[in-house]
N, C-alpha and C positions, 0 to 999 in steps of 0.2 A: 577749358578742355584739357585732356591729357595730352602731353607732348609726345608720347609713344616711345621716348628714348629710354634706355636702360638706366636704371638708378641703383645706387648702392646705399646700404644703410648708414645711419649717422653713428658717430661715436665708436665704441669698441666692438660693436656687433659685426661680426665677419660676413662676408659675402659667400654664398654657397651655390652650388650648381642648381639646387632645387629651386632657390629663388630666381636664378637666371632663366630656368626652364618655365617658371610661372609667368615671368614677363614676356618671353617669347610667345607662349600661348596666348597672353592677353592681346598681343599685337596682331594676331590672326583673326581676331573676332570680327564677324561681319557687321557692318554698321546697322543692318536691319534685324539683326538678332536680339531677341528679348526673352525675358522669362519672369513669371510671377515670383516675387521674392519670398513670399510666405509658403507657396507651394514648394519652391525649391528648397526652403528651410526644413519643411516637413520630410521631404526626400532625404535631406542631409541627416535629419535625426534617424530615419529608419537605416540609413547606410552606415550610421556610426561605427558598428563593429568592424566593418571592412575598411573604413577609412582611418581608424586608429586614433580617433579623437574622444576626448572625455565629455561627460555630460556638462561639466563646468565650462569646458571651452566653448560648447554649444550655446551656453547662456550668454557668453561674451559675443558669440556670432549674432545672436538674436538682438542684443543691445546695439551692435554695429548696423544691422539691417534697419533698425528702427530710426536710425539717423538718416538713412537714404530717403529723400522727399518723395519719391514715386513708388507706386506698387510694382511697376515693371522696371526690371533692371535692364538697361539698355546703353549702348555706347553714346547715343544721341544726347542723353541727359547727364553724361559723365558717371563715372563709377568710383570716385574718391569720396570717402567720408572722413570728417576731421574732428571728431569729438575729443575732448580733453579726458584724461583719466578719471577726473572727478565727475564728469557727466555721465561717463561709461559706468562708473561705480553705482550712480543713482539708478541707472536703467538695468543693472545687473543684480538688483535686489541686495544693494549694500555691499558688495564684493569688495574687499580691500584692494587698493591700487597695486600692491606688490603682487596679489594673486591675479589681477587682470593682466599685468605685464606678462606674467608667466604663461597665462593661457592664450595671450595674443601670440606669443612665440609658438605655441603648440599649433595654432591655426596657420601660421606662416609656414612652419615646417611640413605641414600636411598639404600644403599647396592649395589652400582655400582662399587665402588673401595674400596681398603683397604689400610690402612697405614703399611708400613714396615719401622719403624724409626731405625736409626742407634743409637748407645750409646750416640752420642753427638747431635742428632736430625737433623745432616747434611744428604744431599742426595748425594750419590756417589756410584761408583761401584768398586769392587775389582776383579782384573784379575789374572789368574795364569801366570806361565812362558811362556805358549804358546800363551797368548793373549786372551783366552777365559774368558768369564765372570765367575768368581767363586762365587761371591755373590754381591747382589745389594741392596741398601737402597733408598726408595722412595715411589711411589704409585704402588700397585700391580692392574692390570687389570684382575686378575683371577676371581673376582666376576662377572664382566661383561660377560666374556666367559662362566662361569657357568650358568648364566641365559639367554644365548642367546636364547634358544627355548621359554622360558617364555616371553621374550621381543618381539620376533617375533609374538607370540599369542596375546599379548596385543596390538601391532601395527595393527594386522588384525581386532581385535574388534573395535579399534578406527575408522578405515577406513570404516568398515561396518556401524558403527553408523552414521558417517559422510555421507555416501552415502544415508542411509535411511532417515536422516534429510532432505537432499537436496530434495529427492523425495517427502517428506511430504511438504515441503514448496512449490514445483512446484505444487502439487495438491492444496494446499491452494491458491496459486496465480491464478490458473485457475478457481477455485470455486469462488474467490472473484470477478474476472472479469466477470463471467456468471451472478452472482447475480446482480451486479451494472447495467449491460447492460439489464438484463431482467426487473428490477424494472424501469429503464428509459423508456424502450419501453412500459411496462404496463401503466405508467402513461401518456405517450404521446398519447397511443391508447385509453385511457379511460377504461381499463379493470377493472372488478369488483374486489374489494378487499381493505382492509385497508392497503394501500401502505405506508402511513406515519408511522404506527406502525412497518410494516415490515423493512422499512428503519432504523428506530431507533434501531431495533433489530440487523440488520446487522452492524451498526455502532458500537454498544456495543460489538459485538463479535470481530470485527477487532480491537477495542481499548484494548481488554483483553490481547493481546499478549505483552510480554516484549521486550525491545529493541533488545536484542539478544537472541531469543527464543531456547529452546532445543526441543527434540523430545516429551518429556513428556509435554511441554507447548503446542505444535502445534496439537498434536493428538486429545485432546478433543474439541479444537476450530474447527478443521477441521470436525470432526464429526457433531457438531452443524451446521456448514455452509452447509454441504451436505445435512443435513435434511431440512434446510431452502430453499435451491435450489429446493429440491424435492417438497416442498410445493408451491413454486412460479409456478414451472412447471405444477403442478396439476391445479392450479387456471387458469393459461393461457390455458391449455389444454381443461378445462371445457368451457372457453370463445370461443375457436375456434370451439368446437362441437356445441355450442349454435349458433354460426353464420351460421355454415353449415346447421342446422335445419331451421333456419329463412330465408336462402337464402343470397346471397351477395348482400348488399344494393347498392354498386357501380354499379353491373350489372343491378339492377332494376332501377337506376337513368337513365340509357341510354334509356329506353323505354318512359321516360317522354318527350312528344312532345308538340311543341307550334304551334298552328294553324297559327301564324304569321311567315311565312318562312323567313322574313327578320330580325328577331330578332337576335342579337348578344349574347344574354345571355340565350340561350335555355338550356344549361347545367349548369347553375348558379341558381338553384331554391331557394337558401338561402335569396336572396334580392328580394322582391316583390315590383313593382312600386306602388307609391301612387300618387295622384294628386299633392301633394305638394312637391315632391322629384324627383331628376333625379340622374343619375349615370355617373361615369367616370372610367376609368381604370389606374392604375398607371403603372410604368415602368416594372413591372413583369407580368402584364396582370390581376392582382387581381381587383375585382370590388370594388369601394369605393363610398358609398352613400354621396351625396352632397345636403343638404337641402338648397333651394333657397328662398322659400317664407315665412320663418319665421325668426325672428330675434334671437339673442343670449339669450334675455330675454325669448322669447317663448320656447326655448329649455329646460328650466327648468320644463316646464309642460309636463308630459309624456302623449302620445296618449293612446288610448285604446289598450290593448294587442292584438297583432296579432296572428292569428292561424298558427302554423307551423307543419310540418309532421316529425314524428320521423322514425326510421329505419323500423318499421313494418307498415308504411304508415297509422298510426292512427293519428287522429286530436287531438293536444294537445294545451293548451293555456299557454304561457309563463307568469309568475307573473309579475306584473308591478313594475318596479324600477325607481325611480325618479332620473333625472339628476341633477347635481349640478351646480352652477354658474361657468362660464368659468374661471373668475377671481380666484376663490377658487381653481380650479384644477390646474392652472398655479402656484399659490403660494405653493401648496403642492408638485408639480411635475416640478420644473423648468428645470430639465434636458431635457425634450422633446423640449423645445423651440428652441434649437440649431438645430433641425431637421425640423423646419417650414421653409417655403418659405422666404428666405433672412434672416434667422436666427431670425425671430419673429413669433409669433402667434397672431393674433387679432380676430379671430372667430372660430367657431366650424368646419367650412369646413377645415381651415388650420390645426386644431388640428387632424382631422381624416386622413387628408392626410399625416401628419408627423407620425401618429400611424401606417400607412401602411408600411412606410419605417422602423420604430423601430421594427414592427413585424417581418419583413424579417431579420433584423440584429440580433435579439434574437433567431432566428430559430424557431419561431411559425409558423406552417403550415397554409396555407390559409383556410383550412377547420376548424381547431380550431378557427380562428379569425371570420369566417363567422358564425360559431355556436354561438359564444359570442355575435355577432351583433344580431343574431335572438332572443337570450334569453334576453340579457341586454339592447339592443338597440344600435344604432351606437355610440351616444355620450358616453354612459357609457362604451362600449367596448374600445373606444379610451381611456377613462380615466383610465381603468384597465391596458392598455398597458403602459401608462405613469407612473403609480404606480409601474408596474414590472420593468420598466427601472429604476426607483430610487432605488429599492432593487435588482437590477441584481447581485450584488456581493454576496447576501445571498441566491439566488434561484438557485438550480441546473439545473432544466429543466423548462424554461419558458413556453413552450408549455404545459407540464403535468400540470403546476400550474394554467395556464389560463382555461384548461379544467375542472380542479377540482373546480375552482371558479364558472364556468358556470354551472356545475351540481348542486352545492350547491344553486345557485341562482335560478334555475329552481325548486328546492324543497322549496324554500323560506327560506333558511337557511343562506343566504349570504346578508350582507348589505354592501354597499360601503362606507357608511358614516364614520365608525370608522377607516377604513383604511386610507381614505382621510384626516380626521381631525388629525390622528396621523402624517402623513407626513407633514400636514400644520404646526403643532406645531414644528416639528423638523426643517423644512426649513423656518419658519416664520421670522427669524432674518436675513436670507440672500436670501430672495426673489428677483428674478430678475425683472427688468422693462419690461412690456409686451408692445410691439409696437402696 
């Protein structure tokens, strides 16, 4: 049995107030108090961040507990274990003795065990004539038993904090997903708002989190993102209310009738026939303008802007945008050549047919492409699709990007020249041969 007296460490190891406090706490343990050593060890592992011990130190503690003969720690069975460093090394998965000594010191400093050194520093047990333990020298587990309730409370706090962090991260994940999909939908549908600025703000918030965030890191970011999501929802709600007040444009289009009952394009008002143009359909059924009576050189001269109708059926005039030479377009955007008939593009008709294929591949809706053809003209719309294909790796939503360029062109704020010339300079050294 333990003598209960204060003991000092052997050799050069100094005595500290922490060691003295652990021994005082051990003396106050009730004789009836007990605790399951493995449950206490699991709680100790949970509370490790708050106790300031390492996982390697806990491995040494596990080895020490394995030398205690009973499953229940209690004063009645003694609380001193006395394994040698060699035996500890075997039960600590081959940890070196030097490392074991270092982690034993960590456990002592943390107040989880205390030393009960013999006069010569050896660990051993002295038994009486009946074979019962009279005295033992080694490591006392009394501080661990004395702090059993405290350790259980710390473990509960760590578990609760981990659960709260997981829920915060779940909310953050859902919020990030909502914002990303709402922005993509808004840009695709052409909703009113500064979506580029909103996207930058969203990316800034997402990038503010460290690699391993804590609850204190996640909480302010989550609050900012929820406010941003509410702002986006309000903008989209205003858009929905406006559309309801103005009527559903798609329903109004159904009442547009053509006196020519044989017309195949009664529900395709975006392309109006002119004397010098005809139309064909691609494999998806989309209408593709094919200019027959003017050469590639004539395509550089734009015709008079044609009137188109907006959602409120009011007549507006698209601003005039000049087309560029086909050779320059292909030099700037060589990627689209592979989508031409036979892998070559030799005229505007083949470029516009290839643009329809690329449009479908990039996920651009037929409505967005038709709108671009109205505003920019068929040649320039095909040129913009070719430019988007060149920059596909840097554009998140090709459809939203095309709609944005179309709106800016309608206001006279977009010029195709700088985009085309920049790509021409980039691809000038590796331009492909045009068949």
